[in-house]
C-alpha positions as CSV (number, residue, x, y, z in Angstrom):
1,M,99.3,101.6,121.6
2,R,102.1,102.8,123.9
3,E,102.3,106.5,124.7
4,Y,105.8,107.2,125.9
5,T,106.0,110.9,125.1
6,E,107.9,112.1,128.1
7,L,111.4,112.0,129.4
8,Y,112.4,111.2,132.9
9,I,114.6,114.0,134.3
10,D,115.4,115.0,137.9
11,G,112.8,112.6,139.3
12,A,109.9,113.8,137.1
13,W,108.3,113.0,133.8
14,R,108.3,115.9,131.4
15,E,107.8,116.5,127.7
16,P,110.9,117.1,125.5
17,L,111.5,120.8,125.3
18,D,110.6,120.9,121.6
19,G,107.7,118.5,122.0
20,T,108.9,116.1,119.3
21,V,107.6,112.5,119.2
22,I,107.9,109.7,116.7
23,E,106.0,106.6,115.9
24,L,107.5,103.1,116.2
25,T,106.2,100.0,114.5
26,D,105.7,96.4,115.7
27,P,108.4,94.2,114.0
28,A,106.0,91.3,113.6
29,T,103.2,93.3,111.8
30,G,104.7,96.6,110.6
31,E,101.8,98.4,112.4
32,V,102.3,101.4,114.6
33,S,102.9,100.2,118.2
34,G,103.6,103.4,120.1
35,R,104.7,107.0,120.2
36,V,108.0,107.9,121.9
37,A,109.6,111.3,122.8
38,L,112.6,112.5,120.9
39,G,114.9,114.5,123.2
40,G,117.3,117.1,122.0
41,E,120.5,118.8,123.2
42,A,118.6,121.0,125.6
43,D,117.0,118.0,127.2
44,V,120.5,116.4,127.6
45,D,121.7,119.6,129.3
46,L,118.8,119.4,131.8
47,A,119.4,115.7,132.5
48,V,123.2,116.1,133.0
49,A,122.6,119.2,135.2
50,A,120.2,117.1,137.3
51,A,122.7,114.2,137.6
52,S,125.4,116.7,138.5
53,R,123.4,118.2,141.3
54,A,122.5,114.8,142.6
55,F,126.0,113.4,142.5
56,P,127.6,115.0,145.7
57,A,124.9,113.5,148.0
58,F,124.6,110.2,146.2
59,S,128.3,109.6,146.0
60,R,128.5,109.9,149.8
61,T,125.8,107.3,150.5
62,T,127.0,104.4,152.4
63,R,127.7,100.9,151.0
64,Q,124.6,99.6,152.9
65,E,122.4,102.4,151.6
66,R,123.3,101.5,148.0
67,I,122.9,97.8,148.6
68,D,119.4,98.4,150.0
69,L,118.6,100.6,147.0
70,L,119.7,97.9,144.5
71,D,117.7,95.3,146.4
72,R,114.6,97.5,146.2
73,I,115.1,98.0,142.5
74,A,115.4,94.2,142.0
75,D,112.2,93.6,144.0
76,E,110.3,96.2,142.0
77,Y,111.7,94.8,138.8
78,E,110.3,91.3,139.7
79,Q,106.9,92.9,140.3
80,R,107.1,94.5,136.8
81,A,108.6,91.5,135.1
82,E,105.6,90.8,132.8
83,D,105.4,94.5,131.8
84,M,109.1,94.4,130.9
85,A,108.7,91.2,128.9
86,Q,105.8,92.6,126.9
87,A,107.9,95.8,126.2
88,V,110.8,93.8,124.9
89,T,108.6,91.7,122.6
90,A,106.8,94.8,121.3
91,E,110.0,96.7,120.4
92,L,112.4,93.8,119.4
93,G,110.0,91.1,118.2
94,C,111.6,88.5,120.4
95,P,109.3,85.6,121.3
96,L,107.5,86.4,124.5
97,P,108.7,83.2,126.3
98,L,112.3,84.2,125.5
99,S,111.7,87.8,126.7
100,R,110.5,86.4,130.0
101,S,113.2,83.7,130.5
102,R,116.2,85.5,129.2
103,H,115.8,89.3,128.7
104,V,113.9,90.1,131.8
105,A,115.6,87.4,134.0
106,A,119.0,88.8,133.0
107,G,117.9,92.3,133.8
108,I,116.8,91.3,137.3
109,I,120.1,89.4,137.8
110,Q,122.1,92.5,137.2
111,F,120.7,94.4,140.2
112,R,121.0,91.4,142.5
113,A,124.5,90.8,141.3
114,A,125.6,94.4,141.7
115,A,124.3,94.3,145.3
116,Q,126.4,91.2,146.0
117,V,129.5,92.8,144.4
118,L,129.0,95.9,146.6
119,K,129.0,93.9,149.8
120,T,132.6,92.9,149.5
121,F,134.1,95.4,147.1
122,A,137.3,96.9,148.5
123,F,137.0,100.7,148.1
124,T,140.2,101.4,150.2
125,E,143.6,99.9,150.5
126,E,146.7,100.8,152.5
127,R,150.0,100.4,150.7
128,R,152.9,101.1,153.1
129,T,152.3,104.8,153.9
130,T,149.9,105.5,151.1
131,H,146.1,105.4,151.3
132,V,144.4,104.3,148.1
133,R,140.8,105.0,147.6
134,K,138.3,104.2,144.8
135,E,135.7,106.9,144.5
136,P,132.7,107.4,142.1
137,I,133.9,109.0,138.9
138,G,130.9,111.3,138.5
139,V,128.0,111.5,136.0
140,A,127.9,108.4,133.8
141,A,126.3,108.5,130.3
142,L,125.0,105.1,129.3
143,I,124.3,104.5,125.6
144,T,122.7,101.1,125.0
145,P,121.9,99.0,121.9
146,W,118.6,97.7,120.5
147,N,119.3,93.9,120.6
148,F,119.3,93.6,124.4
149,P,117.0,96.4,125.5
150,A,116.4,95.1,129.0
151,L,119.8,93.6,129.9
152,Q,122.1,96.3,128.7
153,P,120.4,99.3,130.5
154,A,120.0,97.2,133.6
155,G,123.7,96.0,133.7
156,K,125.1,99.4,133.1
157,T,122.8,101.2,135.5
158,A,123.2,98.6,138.3
159,S,127.0,98.9,138.2
160,A,127.0,102.7,138.0
161,L,124.6,103.0,141.0
162,A,126.6,100.5,143.0
163,A,129.7,102.6,142.5
164,G,127.9,105.8,143.6
165,C,127.6,107.4,140.2
166,T,124.6,109.3,138.8
167,V,123.2,108.3,135.4
168,V,121.8,109.6,132.2
169,L,120.6,106.7,130.1
170,K,120.1,107.0,126.3
171,P,118.5,103.7,124.9
172,A,118.5,102.8,121.3
173,Q,116.0,104.7,119.2
174,L,114.4,101.5,117.9
175,A,114.0,99.9,121.4
176,P,113.0,102.5,124.0
177,Y,110.0,100.8,125.5
178,S,111.8,98.7,128.0
179,A,114.0,101.7,129.1
180,V,110.8,103.6,130.0
181,V,109.6,100.6,132.1
182,L,113.0,100.6,133.8
183,A,112.7,104.3,134.6
184,E,109.3,103.6,136.2
185,I,110.8,100.7,138.2
186,L,113.6,102.9,139.5
187,E,111.2,105.7,140.4
188,A,109.0,103.3,142.3
189,A,112.0,101.8,144.1
190,G,112.8,105.3,145.5
191,V,115.9,106.2,143.5
192,P,116.5,109.9,144.5
193,A,115.7,112.6,142.1
194,G,118.5,113.2,139.6
195,V,120.3,110.0,140.3
196,F,118.8,108.3,137.3
197,N,117.7,110.2,134.2
198,L,116.3,108.9,130.9
199,V,116.5,110.8,127.5
200,T,115.2,108.9,124.5
201,G,116.0,110.1,121.0
202,R,118.3,109.8,118.1
203,G,121.8,108.5,118.7
204,S,123.3,111.0,116.4
205,M,122.0,113.8,118.5
206,I,121.6,112.5,122.1
207,G,124.7,110.3,122.0
208,S,126.9,113.0,120.6
209,A,125.6,115.6,123.1
210,L,126.3,113.2,126.0
211,A,129.7,112.2,124.8
212,S,130.8,115.8,124.3
213,H,129.2,117.2,127.5
214,S,131.8,118.7,129.8
215,D,129.9,117.6,132.9
216,V,129.8,113.9,131.9
217,A,132.7,112.0,133.4
218,L,132.3,108.6,131.7
219,V,130.6,107.2,128.6
220,S,129.7,103.5,128.6
221,F,128.7,102.6,125.0
222,T,127.5,99.4,123.5
223,G,126.9,99.3,119.7
224,S,128.7,99.4,116.4
225,G,132.4,100.1,115.9
226,E,131.6,103.0,113.5
227,T,129.5,104.8,116.1
228,A,132.1,104.1,118.8
229,L,134.6,106.0,116.8
230,Q,132.3,109.0,116.8
231,V,131.6,108.7,120.5
232,N,135.3,108.5,121.3
233,A,136.0,111.5,119.1
234,A,133.4,113.6,120.9
235,A,134.5,112.4,124.3
236,G,138.1,113.1,123.5
237,R,137.5,116.8,123.6
238,S,137.3,116.7,127.3
239,A,139.5,113.6,127.9
240,K,136.6,111.7,129.6
241,R,136.7,108.0,130.1
242,V,135.0,105.8,127.4
243,T,134.3,102.1,127.8
244,T,132.9,100.2,124.8
245,E,131.4,96.8,124.0
246,L,131.2,96.5,120.2
247,G,130.5,94.0,117.5
248,G,131.7,90.5,116.8
249,R,131.7,87.6,114.3
250,S,132.5,84.9,116.9
251,P,133.8,81.5,116.1
252,Q,132.6,78.1,117.3
253,V,135.4,75.6,117.0
254,I,134.0,72.1,116.8
255,M,136.8,69.7,117.8
256,P,137.4,66.4,116.0
257,D,136.1,64.5,119.0
258,A,133.0,66.7,119.6
259,D,129.6,65.3,120.4
260,M,127.6,66.6,117.3
261,D,124.4,66.8,119.3
262,V,126.1,69.3,121.6
263,A,127.8,71.1,118.7
264,A,124.6,71.5,116.7
265,G,122.6,72.5,119.8
266,T,125.1,75.3,120.6
267,A,125.1,76.6,117.0
268,L,121.3,76.4,116.7
269,T,120.6,78.0,120.0
270,W,122.5,81.1,119.1
271,L,121.3,81.1,115.5
272,V,117.7,81.2,116.6
273,A,117.8,83.2,119.8
274,N,117.0,86.9,119.2
275,T,116.6,85.9,115.5
276,G,120.4,85.9,115.4
277,Q,120.6,89.5,116.5
278,I,123.4,88.8,119.0
279,C,126.9,90.3,118.5
280,S,128.5,87.4,120.4
281,A,126.7,84.6,118.5
282,P,129.0,81.8,117.1
283,S,128.1,82.7,113.6
284,R,131.4,81.3,112.1
285,T,131.2,77.6,112.7
286,L,134.5,75.7,112.2
287,V,134.0,72.0,111.5
288,P,136.5,69.3,110.9
289,R,136.4,68.6,107.2
290,E,135.8,64.8,107.7
291,R,132.8,65.5,110.0
292,L,131.0,68.1,108.0
293,E,128.3,65.8,106.6
294,E,127.7,64.4,110.1
295,F,127.3,67.9,111.6
296,L,124.8,68.9,108.8
297,S,122.9,65.7,109.3
298,V,122.3,66.7,112.9
299,L,121.9,70.4,112.4
300,L,119.6,70.7,109.4
301,P,116.6,68.7,110.7
302,R,116.6,70.9,113.7
303,I,116.6,74.1,111.6
304,E,113.8,72.8,109.5
305,S,111.7,72.2,112.6
306,I,112.1,75.8,113.8
307,R,108.7,77.4,114.4
308,I,108.8,81.0,113.0
309,G,106.0,83.4,113.5
310,D,104.0,85.5,116.0
311,P,106.3,86.4,118.9
312,R,103.4,86.4,121.3
313,A,102.5,82.8,120.7
314,D,103.8,80.3,123.3
315,D,105.1,77.9,120.6
316,T,107.1,80.3,118.5
317,D,110.9,79.6,118.4
318,M,111.9,82.6,116.3
319,G,110.3,86.0,115.7
320,P,111.1,88.7,113.2
321,L,114.1,91.0,112.9
322,I,113.7,94.4,114.6
323,S,113.2,96.6,111.5
324,A,112.8,96.8,107.8
325,E,116.3,98.2,107.7
326,Q,117.8,95.3,109.5
327,W,115.9,92.9,107.3
328,Q,117.4,94.5,104.2
329,T,120.9,94.3,105.8
330,V,120.5,90.5,106.4
331,Q,119.3,90.1,102.8
332,H,122.4,92.0,101.6
333,Y,124.7,89.6,103.4
334,I,122.9,86.5,102.1
335,Q,123.2,87.9,98.6
336,A,126.9,88.6,99.3
337,G,127.4,84.9,100.3
338,L,125.8,83.8,97.1
339,D,127.8,86.2,95.0
340,E,131.1,85.2,96.5
341,G,130.5,81.5,95.9
342,A,129.4,80.1,99.2
343,H,127.1,77.1,99.0
344,L,123.5,77.7,100.3
345,V,122.4,74.7,102.3
346,T,119.1,76.0,103.7
347,G,117.3,79.3,104.0
348,G,118.2,82.1,101.6
349,L,116.6,85.3,100.4
350,G,113.1,86.5,101.1
351,K,110.6,85.8,103.8
352,P,109.4,82.5,105.1
353,H,106.2,81.2,103.4
354,G,103.1,82.8,104.8
355,L,104.9,85.5,106.8
356,E,104.8,88.3,104.3
357,Q,103.9,90.9,107.0
358,G,106.6,92.0,109.4
359,H,110.3,91.6,109.2
360,F,110.6,87.8,109.2
361,V,113.7,86.1,107.7
362,K,114.7,82.5,106.9
363,P,117.4,80.8,109.1
364,T,120.2,80.5,106.6
365,V,123.3,78.2,106.5
366,F,126.2,78.4,104.1
367,T,129.0,75.9,103.6
368,G,132.0,76.3,101.4
369,V,132.8,79.5,103.2
370,T,136.3,80.8,103.3
371,N,137.4,83.1,106.0
372,D,138.0,86.0,103.7
373,M,134.4,86.1,102.5
374,T,132.2,89.0,103.5
375,I,129.8,86.7,105.5
376,A,132.8,85.5,107.5
377,Q,134.4,88.8,108.3
378,E,131.5,91.2,108.8
379,E,128.9,91.3,111.6
380,I,125.4,90.4,110.2
381,L,123.1,90.4,113.3
382,G,120.8,87.9,111.7
383,P,120.3,84.1,111.6
384,V,123.0,83.4,109.1
385,M,125.6,80.7,109.8
386,S,128.9,80.5,107.9
387,I,130.4,77.0,108.1
388,I,134.2,76.8,107.5
389,T,136.0,73.5,107.3
390,Y,139.5,72.8,108.7
391,D,142.0,70.0,108.7
392,T,143.9,70.5,112.0
393,V,143.1,72.1,115.3
394,D,146.0,74.6,114.9
395,E,144.4,75.7,111.6
396,A,141.1,76.1,113.3
397,V,142.6,78.4,115.9
398,E,144.3,80.4,113.2
399,I,141.0,80.8,111.3
400,A,139.2,81.7,114.5
401,N,141.6,84.5,115.3
402,D,141.9,85.8,111.7
403,I,139.3,88.5,112.1
404,P,139.2,92.1,113.4
405,Y,136.8,91.2,116.2
406,G,137.5,89.6,119.5
407,L,134.2,89.5,121.5
408,A,133.5,85.8,122.1
409,G,134.4,82.3,121.2
410,Y,133.0,78.8,121.6
411,V,134.7,75.4,121.7
412,T,132.8,72.1,121.6
413,G,134.9,69.0,122.3
414,G,134.7,65.5,123.9
415,D,137.7,66.2,126.2
416,P,136.8,69.3,128.3
417,A,140.5,69.9,129.1
418,D,141.5,69.9,125.4
419,A,138.5,72.1,124.6
420,A,139.5,74.6,127.4
421,D,143.0,74.6,126.1
422,V,141.9,75.5,122.6
423,G,139.6,78.1,124.2
424,S,142.6,79.8,125.9
425,R,144.2,80.2,122.4
426,I,141.2,82.1,121.0
427,E,141.6,85.9,120.9
428,A,138.3,86.8,122.6
429,G,137.0,88.5,125.7
430,Y,135.3,85.3,126.8
431,V,135.0,81.7,125.6
432,I,132.2,79.2,126.3
433,V,133.3,75.5,126.4
434,N,130.7,72.9,125.4
435,D,127.2,73.6,126.7
436,A,128.3,75.5,129.8
437,D,125.6,77.8,131.4
438,F,126.1,81.4,130.6
439,D,127.3,83.4,133.6
440,W,125.4,86.7,133.7
441,T,127.6,88.0,136.5
442,A,131.0,87.3,134.8
443,P,132.9,90.3,133.4
444,L,131.8,90.5,129.8
445,A,134.6,91.8,127.7
446,G,135.9,92.4,124.2
447,C,139.3,92.8,122.7
448,K,140.6,94.0,119.3
449,E,137.8,95.8,117.6
450,S,135.2,94.4,119.9
451,G,135.8,97.0,122.6
452,N,137.9,97.9,125.6
453,G,135.7,97.9,128.7
454,R,134.0,95.4,131.0
455,E,130.3,94.7,131.7
456,W,129.0,93.1,134.9
457,G,130.7,92.0,138.1
458,P,133.4,93.9,140.1
459,E,135.4,94.6,137.0
460,C,132.5,96.6,135.6
461,M,132.0,98.5,138.8
462,Q,135.6,99.4,138.6
463,E,135.0,101.2,135.3
464,Y,132.8,103.7,137.3
465,L,135.4,104.5,139.9
466,E,138.3,106.8,140.0
467,T,141.5,106.0,142.0
468,N,142.7,108.6,144.4
469,I,145.7,108.4,146.7
470,V,147.0,110.2,149.8
471,L,150.7,109.7,150.4
472,G,151.8,109.7,154.0
473,R,148.4,109.2,155.5
474,C,149.1,105.6,156.8
475,R,151.5,104.5,159.4
476,P,154.7,103.1,157.9
477,T,154.8,99.3,157.5
478,R,157.7,97.0,156.8
479,D,157.7,95.0,153.5
480,P,160.3,93.3,151.3
481,I,160.9,96.5,149.4
482,G,161.4,98.8,152.3
483,N,159.6,102.1,153.1
484,G,159.8,105.8,153.6
485,K,162.4,108.4,152.7
486,T,165.4,106.1,153.1
487,E,164.1,103.8,150.4
488,M,163.2,106.6,148.0
489,A,166.6,108.2,148.5
490,T,168.3,104.9,147.8
491,L,166.3,104.4,144.7
492,M,167.2,107.9,143.5
493,G,170.9,107.1,144.1
494,R,171.6,109.6,146.8
495,R,171.8,109.8,150.5
496,P,168.7,110.6,152.6
């Protein structure tokens, strides 16, 4: 039983001002697993005020001081790795081996990577007589989702601290355990009081209060498109910067010359990982019509061998969904697929045999899907694969792009150059070719209705910086354009 009934504000743990706590349940059993504080608007005010007070001093720390801080955080994170893995499994239901090898490992990587970015990041530049400087933007409000409760807070926090910003973190209401462990890690690593603050609670209250707060300079939000509209509306009142990473229904284009072992492996990995609760998963699988049966002959035996059950067992491949609400959502989409005429190949409605407790779901595959069906167009966040057949590669690319989202794409092909060429035609923030390793330091991005910001790498740190210039500070330099008053007068069409 976890007792996380305090908020972390201004370097201290304190109860929410109104003393409200809620109980959370274990996704695998439905039993109460912990009690968590629910902050309110007054707690947000305290946290933002603390971050505002800490900002002037922290924003003036040297590059090396922040590198050392990030390294200490990563070291402490490694010491607390098992605690973090247990927290992720308790809140998300993710198999413990996956929590260790993916969720926690990715969180540690973010602090190491941010320190590396900071070592070479160019904060200043001289352009002729103008001095250009990148400066920390101010207090950053970080609003993170439930499906990656270790990675997302770590990635956003690492980039914000590297840039010199102070932070107020609001984790998902369903998955706050790992955020509390993160706050303990930062405290133990010596993050100055007020530089990092944690306010747990309802998104409708905490998220709105942060987005509309006049002393918050930036909101970094990852979540649903519907909620993003509300965040942007609240933030727009003070014209603050908002970066978003939203949903997806990403395509996997299986090329005519693809190795079906690789293709099925990619599809299955993302179908099973996190119980399909991944916004970038290749849940629309585009298969050449003439190779559909071959693809299924490789895929289905692997699906039938998936071990579903206790997420704390070492041999479990797939755990439960995070909540009863998410279980009902997945059931709704499976029913929509049936109602709209898709062919159910495996899985379907209900819970797997013998797993009546908790929020377990059957891995489900549909064929006969057309791209206008609900299960092709809407994000499900569950282990549901929609297989769409195509006749030409050009048709596959057209189908892949015929969707409001643009988060990720996948291409599997025998010729890596051809596969990469098709990948370049997919409208998505990033595309994975064949079984390439995932790069946790690359700038994760979305386009279209999948967002407008960047996560990770120097591009992410740039989001937390403001550009300031001083004209006339630098000594004039010659360049192909010219310089100084004479050039400006010429461009204006008059004599100097």
